[in-house]
N, C-alpha and C positions, 0 to 999 in steps of 0.2 A: 628172324626173330630178334628182338632187342635183348641185350644182355648188359649186366653191370657186374663187374668182377672186382674183388679185392685180391690182388696177387701178392703173396708173400715171396720175396725174392730168395728162394732157396733152391731153385731149379738148377739142373745141370746143363752143360753145353752139349749140343748134339753135333757129331761129326759125320760127314758124308764121304764115303769112299766110292770111287768109280772103278769098275773092272772092265778090262778090255777083252774082246773076243779073240779066239784063236785065229791065227793066220791061215789062209787057204793056200794050197800049193799052186805054184806057177803053172800055167798051161801054155801051149804053143799058139793058142788063139789070141788075137789082139784084144786087149781089155782097156776099158776106160776107167781110170782111177779118179774117184770124186774126192776132191780136197776141200777142206774147210779152212778158210783163212782165219788166223788168230785175230781176236778183237783188237782194235786199235782205237783207244779212247782219246778223243780230241776235245778241247774246250776252247771257246772263242767268245770274245765280247761281241755283243750285238747292241746297236742303238736303235731306238724306236721312239715314237712320240705319243703322248696322251694329251690331247688338246695342243697346247703350245709348249708343253714341258718335255724336254728330252730325257728319256729314260735310258740307263745303261744297264743292260742285263748280261747274262753269261749263259751260253748254251753248251751242253756237253752231250756227246753221242759216240757211237761206235762207227768210225769211218768206213770199216770193212763190212758193215751190215748190208745185206743185199735185199732184205725185205723191210717194209715200213714198220715202225714199232710205235707202241703207245707213247704219248707225250705226257710229261709230268711237270707241272709248275711248282717251283720251290720258293716260298715266301719267307723272308728273313725275319730275324728278331728285331726288337726295337732299336738295336745298335745300327741297323741299316744294312745295305747290300755289301757284305764283307767277304773275307776268304772262307769263313765257316760255311756260309750258304753255298758258295761255289764248290766247296769240297763235298757237300751233300749232293749237289747236282752230278758231280763226277761219280760218286758212289752209285747213284741211280743209273748212270750210263753204263757202269760196269755190270749192272743187273740186266741190261738189254733195253733200257728205256732211253728216250731222248728227253733230257731234263733242262728246263730253262729256269735259272735263278732270276727271280723278278726284282726289279727296282721299284719300290713303292714310294720313295721320297723324291725321286727325280735327281738327275745329274750324278747318280751314284753316291748321293750324300750319305755320310756316316757320322755317328756321334761317338765321342770318347768319354762322355760324362752322362750319368743317368738323367740329370736335369735336361740336357739337350735331347737325349733319346726320348724322354717322356713327351717333350714338346713336339718332336717330329711325329711320334706315333699319334698323339692326340690331334694334331692338325689334320691328319689323314682320317682317323676313325670318327672324328666329330663332324666331318664333312664327307659322309660316306659316298655320295655320288662321285666325288673325286677318286676315292679308293676304288670304286667299282669301275670307273673309266680306265684307271691305270692298270688294274688287274685284267680287264678285258682287252686292252691293247697288247699286253703280253700274251694273252691267250691266242690272239690272232697271229702273232708272230710265231708261236709254237705250232699252231695248226698248219701254217703255210710252209713250214720247214720241209724240204724234200724227203727227209728221213722219217717223217711222222705220219702215222695213220690217224688222220684228223678226226675220225669218229670215235677214237679211243683216247680220252684225256682224263687225267687225274690231277690232284694238287696236294701238296703237303705244306705245313707251315710250322714255325717255331715261335713260341711266346706270342708276341704281337702278330706274327704271321699265322699262327694257329687261329687267332681270332678272325683274321682276314679270310682264311679259306673256309672256316665254318660259316661266316656271314655270307660269303659268295655262294656257298651251297644253298643257303636259305633264300637267296634271290632267284634261285632256279637257273643259275649259270650252267653252261653246257659242260658239266663235269660228271664223270661216271663214279668216281670214288675220291674221297678226301680223308686225309689223316692229319690230325692236330697233335703236335708234341708240346707238352706243357704250355698249351695255348690259353689265352684269356677266354672267359666265358661271359663276361659282361658285353654281349654282342649288340651292335647297332641294328642288326636285322635278325629277328628271331624266326624260328621254324614256322612253316605254314603248310598245311595239308595241300598236296598237289604241286607244291613248288620245291620242297626239300626232297628231291628224288635221288640224289647221289647216295651211294653207300658211304657211311660216315664212321670213322674210327677216332675216338678221343683218348689220348694217352696222357695221363695226368699223374703228377706226383702227389701222393696222399698227404704229404707233409708240406705242401706248397702253400704258404700263407697268402699268396696273391690270388688263389682260387679257393673261395670260402665254401663251406658246406651248403650255405644258402644258395650260392650261385649254381652249385652242382645240382641241388634239388630243383631249382627253377629251370635249369636247362634240360634236365632229363624229363621233367614233367611236360615241358613244351614240346620236346621231341616225341614223347609218347602221344600227346594230344594230336600232333601232326601226322601220326602214324609213320614216322620216319624209320628208315632202316639203319640203325646205329648200334655201336658198341662202345661202352665207356669202361676204361680200364684204369684203376688206381694202383700205382706202384708204392707199396708200403715203405715208408722211410725216405722216399725221394722228395726233394724240394725243387724249387723252381730252376729251370735251365739244366735239368739233369742229363741232357744229351750233350752238352757242350763242355769240352775239356778245358776251355778257358773260363768256365764259370767260377772256379775256386779263386782265381786271381781277381776277377771282378768283385766277387763277394768280399774278399779281404780288403781290397783297395777302397771300396765304397761302403763297407759295413752293411751289405745287403745279404738276405737269406738265399744265396745262390750257391749251388755245389754240383759238381759232376758226380753221377752215379753210374759206374760202369755196367752194372748188371741191368739196371733199368734202361740204360741206353741201348744195350744189345737186345734185350727182350722186346723193347718197343719197336726197334728196327725190324725184328723178325715178324712182329704182328703186322707191320706195314707191308712187308714183303708178301705175307700170306694173303692179305686183302687184295693187293694188286694182282697177284697170281690168280686168284679166284675170279676177280672181276674181268681181267683181261685174258684169262685162260692161257697164261704163259707157262 
């Protein structure tokens, strides 16, 4: 069922405690003790090509995992493939997924000024076949990783990356679930019945001036018309880039309405975790 929520950020944190069972007395009979290896999260750069462009990605996973796990693509903000997107990939690996931080600009290109970031982002989104080819190239790299259950794939994206993953879901890409964090909604590919089949979660800042009420209304109406399975959550008081701890510095430096919001960051991550747990039965 489709839902649209306005969340007031007054919730409390939930803590989980684990209890161990009682030990059993030793016996004279030989026993086999089953041991579980501690997770060992590793991250490594991967290079791959989309057409003639070399892409520099980053894949994170639990080296000690014995079973194949769902794979998650992580698409960066308009700043490009930086440490932030790699950190999110590692966080997903800690949850038991194999995560590939995607390079959408090529050659690991990054911007350090909004003007350049905007040019990079527009060059990709205004020529969406290029974006689609680059995303799908990363998708194949992830599916072919030996730790990945190739039939279980999700994607998340931030800002520019949120628009990418939402658009890719609308193309009918082989994705089971998608989460967009403060992502753009002026999409080059809109929802279509029979194509937009992934479970979709849109996590938006209610005070984000880059996502207008008109865009939200148009997007949700299109999703309803396509009979898509989606949830749209607005975080009251949160502005653009609310998940990024570097947002305040960028906002101050360039006079942009960017700000980190700890509560919205944590709550949106929990929503993503719940979506993936349900979809992948983890």
